[in-house]
N, C-alpha and C positions, 0 to 999 in steps of 0.2 A: 108508123107515123112517118110523116115527111121529115127529112132531115133538113133544118133551116141553117144551122151553124155547125161546122166541124172543123176541130183543130186536132191535129196529129203530129206528135213528136216536137212541139213547140219549145225553141229554146231562145231566150233573149239576154243579150248581154250589153250592159250599159256602163260606159266608163271603165271597161276592165273587169267590171264584176258581173257574174252570172246572177240575173235576177230570177229567171224562170228556166227550167230544164224539164225536158220529156213531158210537156203537158198535153194530155189528150182531153178533149171535151166535145161533147155531142148534145145539142140542143134540138128537140123536135117540135114541130108546128104546134103552136098554141100554149107551149110551156111558158111558166114565169119561174126563171131560175135565179136564185140568189148566190152571189159569188161573196163568200165569208172568209175571214181570216184576220189574224192581228196586223198592226200597223207594220208595214215594211214586208208583208208576206208576198207581194207582188199583184194584188188584186187589180189596182189600177194599170198597172203595166200590161196585165193580160189583156184587158179590155182595149187599151191603145194598140197592142199588137194585133188583135182581132180587127180592128178597122184600118190598120196601116199606118197609124200615127207613129210607131216606133217599129224599126225594122226587126224581123225575127231572122236570128243567125241561122237557125235551121228549123225544119218542119214546114207544115202547109196549113192553109187556112181556106175554108170554102164558106161562102155565104150565099144563101138562097141557091144553091146548087152550082155557083160559079166560083172559080178560084179567085183569091184576093189580087185585085190588079185592075186593068183596064176594063175587063169584062164584068166586073162588079156591078149590080144594079143598084146604085147609090140612091136612086131616086125612091126606091122601096125601103130603105134603111133609114132610121133615126139614130143619133148619136148624141148624148149630152154628156161633156166632160165633166170632171170635178169642178168645184167651184170656181168660176171666172167671172169677171166683170162683164156684164151684158154689152153695154155700149162702148166701153173703154174711151170715155171722154166725148164720143160723138152724141149730140143731142137728138138720139133717135127715140121715138115713142115705142111702146110695147107692141103696137099693132105693126109698125115699121121692122121691128126685129124678126117678129113672127113670119111676116111675109117674106122676108129674106130666106127663111127655110125652104121656100119653094124653088129656089135658084139652085143650079148645080151646073156641071160641066157641059150639059147639053141644052140648058135653059138658062139665058142670061137675062131675060125679061119676065117678070110675073105674069101668069095667066090672068084672064079677066075675072075669073071667080076667086083670085087670091084674098081680096078683101073679106068675101064671106067666109071662107075657109080659116082665115086668120082669126075672125071674131069667134068662130065655132071652137077652135083649139084654145083661145083664151077662156072661153066659158067653161071648157072642160077642166081647167086647172083652176077656176074660181076667179079669174082676173077679167072677166068681160067688162066690167065697170071701169077699169083702168087702162083701157085699150089705147086711149090718146094721151096717157100720162107719160112724161119723158122718163126713160128707164132709170136715168140718175136720181130721180126723186123717190123711186121704189126702194123698200127694204131688201136686205140680202136675200131672205126667203123668197120675196116676191120675184126678184131678178132671176131667182133660180127656176121659178114656175114659168117664167117668161121663156126661158131656154128650154124647158120641157115642151111648152107649147110650139116652139120654133121646130122641135122635132117632130111633134105630133100632126103638124099642119100637113106634112106629105102624106098622112094616113099610112105610116110605114107598116110593113109586114113583120119587120124585125126592129126592135128597139133596144139599144144598149145605153144604160145609165150609169154613171161613176158617182157613188155616194149622193145621191139627188136630196137627200134630207139631212145631211150632215151639217150640223151648226145652223139650221133653219129654225124659225119660230113654229110653235104648236099648231097654228092654224095653217101655215104652209105644209107641214107633215100630213095633217088630216086631209088637205085638198088633194095632196099627191095621192095619198091612199085611195081616195075616191076615183081619182083619174086612173090609177093603176087597175082597180076593179073593173072599170068601164072598158079598159083595153083588154083584159083577160076574157070578159064576156064577149066581146067583138072578135076574138080569135087572134089578136096580135102576139107574137112571141116576144118575150122580155127577158133581157139578161141585165140584172142590177146589182151592182157592188153595194155591199152594205156592212156597216162595222157590226151591226147587231141588227137581228130582225125586227124587233119592236112592234110597232103598230102594224107593220107588214106581213107579219107572220101568218095570218090566215089567207093572205094572197099568194104567197110563195109556195109553188108546188113541190120544188125540189132545191136543196142547198148544196153547193159545192164548196168545201172548205180548203183554202191554201194554206 
């Protein structure tokens, strides 16, 4: 199978403390891989290191066949961080936040079909009816689904999610499970950090425990 993500000998030190050491991880095309482990085991740090949010002291990362860095094809990668505020005080609608997911270093203006793609992504996570609602008016679970839609609007080949269902309501968890099932069917490779498998257990092909 085609190698989509590969980390070798990864070591991360933050604030003088070694968080990860000698981590090797390979994910193949079309896999849904769950990263599991107790609180403080380094799950979120690993995902952040894989996308370059935190620097690795040692080791290498390759995404979609390219080394992590300037050659990384970010337009083919979606990343959803652990619970963050969607709009941070800016009165943006759900649709506007999702459209922003189509912008990156090489594209500073949304393409003409951005609105249609945003609508499709919001439908996928069950929020199509709230496209024009201000994100500040949405529940925490709904805001998390907007962030997932923002990652999905690129139609990524690789999607990394950091505890997407932690602390969200049951309807949001169920909507995410349906979206993840659709992604698996379409062949998207998914790496998802989970405190426990829960409702996502039938969808996860392989679990890696830290």
